[in-house]
C-alpha positions as CSV (number, residue, x, y, z in Angstrom):
1,X,11.5,-9.7,-5.4
2,X,8.3,-7.3,-5.6
3,X,9.0,-4.5,-2.9
4,X,8.2,-0.9,-3.3
5,X,11.1,1.3,-3.4
6,X,10.9,4.8,-1.5
7,X,12.7,8.1,-1.8
8,X,13.8,9.6,1.5
9,X,10.7,11.8,1.4
10,X,8.3,8.9,0.6
11,X,9.8,6.7,3.5
12,X,9.4,9.8,5.9
13,X,5.8,10.3,4.7
14,X,4.9,6.5,5.1
15,X,6.7,6.2,8.6
16,X,5.2,9.5,9.6
17,X,8.7,10.6,10.8
18,X,10.9,13.7,10.1
19,X,13.9,13.4,7.7
20,X,16.3,14.1,10.7
21,X,14.7,10.8,12.5
22,X,14.9,8.9,9.4
23,X,18.7,9.9,8.9
24,X,19.3,9.1,12.6
25,X,17.6,5.6,12.2
26,X,19.8,4.7,9.2
27,X,22.8,5.9,10.9
28,X,21.9,3.8,14.1
29,X,21.4,0.8,11.9
30,X,17.5,0.8,12.7
31,X,16.4,1.4,9.0
32,X,18.2,-0.3,6.1
33,X,18.7,2.2,3.1
34,X,21.0,2.4,-0.1
35,X,22.4,5.2,-2.0
36,X,21.9,6.0,-5.8
37,X,25.6,6.9,-6.2
38,X,28.2,4.7,-8.1
39,X,29.9,3.8,-4.8
40,X,27.0,3.4,-2.7
41,X,28.4,6.1,-0.4
42,X,27.0,9.2,-2.3
43,X,23.9,10.1,-3.9
44,X,20.1,9.9,-2.7
45,X,18.8,7.3,-0.3
46,X,16.6,4.6,-1.4
47,X,14.6,2.5,1.2
48,X,12.3,-0.6,0.6
49,X,8.9,-0.5,2.1
50,X,9.7,-3.8,3.8
51,X,12.5,-2.5,5.5
52,X,10.4,0.6,6.5
53,X,7.9,-1.8,8.1
54,X,10.5,-3.8,10.0
55,X,12.0,-0.6,11.5
56,X,8.8,0.3,13.3
57,X,8.1,-3.4,14.2
58,X,11.4,-3.9,16.2
59,X,11.2,-4.0,19.8
60,X,13.5,-1.1,21.1
61,X,14.6,-1.0,24.6
62,X,12.6,-4.1,25.6
63,X,14.9,-5.3,28.5
64,X,13.7,-5.4,32.1
65,X,15.1,-2.8,34.4
66,X,15.1,-2.8,38.2
67,X,14.4,0.8,39.3
68,X,15.3,-0.1,43.0
69,X,18.7,-1.0,42.4
70,X,20.8,-4.1,42.0
71,X,18.8,-6.2,44.5
72,X,18.3,-9.8,44.0
73,X,15.2,-11.8,44.9
74,X,11.7,-10.9,45.6
75,X,11.3,-7.2,45.8
76,X,8.6,-5.3,47.9
77,X,6.6,-2.3,46.6
78,X,8.0,0.9,47.3
79,X,5.1,3.0,47.4
80,X,2.9,3.4,50.4
81,X,-0.8,2.2,50.8
82,X,-1.3,4.7,53.5
83,X,-3.2,7.9,52.5
């Protein structure tokens, strides 16, 4: 495997996000990261460049939403063409 390993600061710089956003993405499972501690639960975070790229390529919230309500069938436009 020939993948670049980032520290948290390097990953934040690469992704152009804040450390708080990076922590949130890790906690939410959007961004995979390992830790340097002996048990894997302590120590500094280490992130692979490929995982950083994958985290921004994921399609988030891509499900369709019917803003009109739970209606089925063909919907008519809610806006008026009258001026």
